[in-house]
C-alpha positions in Angstrom: 118.5 117.5 89.4 119.2 120.7 91.3 122.8 121.8 91.9 121.7 123.8 95.0 123.5 122.5 98.1 120.5 122.8 100.4 118.3 120.9 98.0 120.9 118.2 97.5 121.4 117.8 101.3 117.6 117.4 101.9 117.3 115.0 98.9 120.2 113.0 100.3 118.6 112.6 103.7 115.3 111.6 102.1 117.1 109.1 99.8 118.7 107.5 102.9 115.3 107.2 104.5 113.7 105.7 101.4 116.6 103.2 101.0 116.3 102.1 104.6 112.6 101.7 104.3 113.1 99.6 101.2 115.7 97.6 103.0 113.2 96.8 105.8 110.9 95.3 103.3 113.7 93.1 101.9 114.8 92.0 105.4 111.3 91.1 106.4 111.0 88.6 103.5 114.5 87.2 103.8 115.3 83.9 105.3 118.1 83.7 107.9 119.6 80.9 105.9 120.3 83.3 103.0 121.0 86.5 105.0 124.5 87.9 104.2 125.3 84.9 102.1 124.3 82.4 104.7 127.7 82.6 106.6 126.0 83.6 109.9 123.5 80.8 109.6 126.2 78.2 109.1 127.9 79.3 112.3 124.6 79.2 114.2 123.9 75.7 112.9 127.3 74.5 114.0 126.7 75.9 117.5 123.3 74.3 117.6 124.8 70.9 116.7 127.5 71.4 119.3 124.9 72.2 122.0 122.8 69.1 121.2 125.2 66.9 123.3 124.6 69.1 126.3 120.9 69.1 125.4 120.8 65.3 125.6 122.5 65.4 129.0 119.9 67.9 130.2 117.3 65.7 128.7 118.2 62.9 131.1 118.5 65.3 134.0 115.1 66.9 133.5 113.5 63.5 132.9 114.9 62.2 136.2 113.8 65.3 138.1 110.4 65.0 136.5 110.1 61.3 137.6 111.0 62.2 141.2 108.5 65.0 141.5 105.6 63.3 139.7 105.9 59.8 141.1 105.4 59.4 144.8 107.3 56.2 144.9 109.0 53.6 142.8 105.7 51.6 142.9 104.0 54.3 141.0 106.5 54.0 138.2 105.8 50.3 137.9 102.2 51.0 136.9 101.9 50.7 133.1 100.1 54.0 132.6 102.8 55.9 134.4 105.7 54.1 132.7 104.1 54.6 129.3 103.5 58.3 129.9 107.1 58.8 131.0 108.4 56.9 128.1 106.4 58.9 125.6 107.4 62.2 127.2 111.1 61.2 127.0 110.8 60.1 123.4 109.0 63.2 122.3 111.5 65.4 124.2 114.4 63.6 122.6 112.8 64.1 119.1 112.3 67.8 119.9 116.0 68.2 120.7 117.1 66.2 117.7 114.7 68.0 115.3 114.5 71.3 117.0 116.0 73.1 114.0 113.3 71.7 111.7 110.6 72.7 114.3 111.8 76.2 114.5 112.2 76.5 110.7 108.6 75.4 110.4 107.4 78.1 112.8 109.5 80.7 110.9 108.0 79.6 107.5 104.4 79.8 108.8 105.0 83.4 110.1 106.9 84.3 106.9 103.8 83.2 105.0 101.7 85.6 107.1 104.1 88.5 106.4 104.0 87.8 102.7 100.2 87.7 102.7 100.2 91.0 104.5 102.6 92.6 102.0 100.8 91.3 99.0 97.4 92.2 100.5 98.6 95.8 101.0 99.5 96.2 97.3 102.8 97.8 98.2 105.9 96.3 96.8 108.3 98.4 98.8 108.4 101.2 101.4 107.8 103.9 98.9 110.0 106.9 98.0 109.9 110.2 99.7 110.8 113.2 97.5 111.3 116.8 98.1 108.3 118.9 96.6 109.0 121.0 93.6 107.6 124.1 95.4 110.3 123.9 98.1 113.1 123.4 95.5 111.9 126.5 93.6 111.7 128.5 96.8 115.2 127.5 98.1 116.8 128.1 94.7 115.4 131.7 94.7 117.1 132.6 98.0 120.3 134.7 98.0 123.6 133.9 99.7 123.0 135.8 103.0 119.3 134.7 103.3 120.4 131.1 102.8 122.6 131.0 106.0 119.7 130.2 108.4 118.3 127.9 105.8 121.5 125.9 105.9 121.1 125.5 109.7 117.5 124.3 109.3 118.5 121.9 106.5 121.4 120.5 108.5 119.2 119.8 111.5 116.4 118.3 109.5 118.8 116.1 107.5 120.6 114.9 110.6 117.3 114.0 112.3 116.0 112.1 109.2 119.3 110.2 108.9 119.4 109.3 112.6 115.8 108.1 112.5 116.6 106.0 109.4 119.4 104.2 111.2 117.4 103.7 114.5 114.6 102.1 112.5 116.8 99.7 110.5 118.8 98.7 113.6 115.5 97.5 115.2 114.9 95.3 112.2 118.4 94.0 112.2 118.0 93.3 115.9 115.1 91.0 115.1 117.3 89.0 112.7 120.0 88.7 115.3 117.5 87.4 117.8 116.4 84.7 115.4 120.0 83.6 115.1 120.4 83.5 118.9 117.3 81.5 119.4 118.4 79.0 116.8 121.9 78.6 118.3 120.7 77.8 121.9 117.6 75.9 121.0 118.7 72.4 122.3 119.1 73.6 125.9 115.6 75.0 126.6 113.9 72.4 124.4 115.4 69.7 126.6 113.2 70.8 129.5 110.2 69.1 127.8 111.6 65.8 129.2 110.3 66.7 132.7 106.7 67.7 133.5 107.8 70.3 136.2 110.3 71.9 133.7 108.3 71.8 130.5 107.2 75.4 131.0 110.7 76.5 130.1 110.4 74.8 126.7 107.0 76.2 126.1 108.0 79.8 126.9 111.1 79.4 124.6 109.0 78.3 121.6 106.4 81.0 122.4 109.2 83.6 122.6 110.7 82.4 119.3 107.3 82.6 117.6 107.0 86.1 119.0 110.3 87.2 117.5 109.1 85.8 114.1 105.8 87.6 114.5 107.6 90.9 115.1 108.2 90.9 111.3 104.4 91.0 110.7 104.0 93.8 113.2 106.8 95.8 111.6 105.3 95.2 108.1 101.9 96.4 109.3 103.6 99.5 110.9 105.3 100.3 107.5 102.0 99.8 105.6 100.0 102.0 108.0 102.7 104.7 107.8 102.7 104.6 104.0 99.0 105.2 103.9 99.2 107.7 106.7 101.9 109.7 105.0 100.6 109.1 101.4 100.2 112.9 101.1 103.5 114.7 101.5 103.8 117.3 104.3 102.0 120.5 103.4 104.2 123.2 101.9 101.9 125.9 103.3 101.6 129.4 102.2 104.2 129.9 99.4 104.4 133.6 100.3 106.2 132.8 103.5 110.0 132.9 103.7 112.0 130.0 102.5 113.2 129.3 106.0 109.7 129.1 107.4 108.5 126.9 104.6 111.4 124.4 104.9 111.1 124.4 108.7 107.4 123.6 108.5 108.0 120.9 105.9 110.9 119.2 107.8 109.0 119.4 111.1 106.0 117.7 109.7 108.1 115.1 107.9 110.2 114.3 111.0 106.9 114.0 113.1 105.6 111.4 110.5 108.9 109.5 110.7 108.9 109.5 114.5 105.5 107.8 114.4 106.9 105.0 112.2 110.1 104.6 114.2 108.1 104.5 117.4 105.8 101.8 115.9 108.7 99.7 114.7 110.6 99.9 118.0 107.3 99.0 119.9 106.9 95.8 117.8 108.5 93.6 120.4 106.2 95.0 123.1 103.1 94.6 121.0 104.0 90.9 120.2 104.6 90.3 123.9 101.1 91.6 124.7 99.6 89.5 121.9 101.4 86.3 122.9 101.0 86.9 126.7 104.7 86.9 127.3 
């Protein structure tokens, strides 16, 4: 382990990046029920249960609106086929509100299975570790006090960029987890719209959107895998006869470019899913 401040600063930034990348892999395989000890999940479940009463009220309202719009007169409702169809729709919608949590957990479990298959198929257990090449460490340690001043500036800028990109990327993944909680909490309200034929599109869009949020995990996993293969070879050190400042600047520049590609792909996961799901 080098005791050079410049080397330590760069290594610290790279360790932060590697830790956040490994944390992403952990988050993608984690169930919301166990995230942060399950405390957030318990609160969301309580909110979901509290909103079921409102959901049942909306269920009746949407059902009545649907009857008015789909039946031209009360005579139509007396027809067995219309009455049976309305009864089945109401019963199914009531079941969806009552067991909405189980329905959403099933969707989540299916997508989590896809994510696990993607990760196991890639043969990568984590996001990988990025380390500072030995050539750069040797070159930096050979620099004198005065010559190291511009190197400090380059190192500070590079370390800051790497650290900022690390947190931007992990915030996107945490944002997906929070969206899963939000969908779970308010589920009874949009699902109640299945009771009426004219309003059922609201429920369909809600479930499609929830499936899309779950599927974001698969897109993020693919982005990390593609990045790991793309950046399997470390940034080129270049001509070792160049000055230490030039070598470090070239290395940091290429590394930041690679990281920007991954951050951009992770942040674009929601847009990619919307295009796939037609949302």
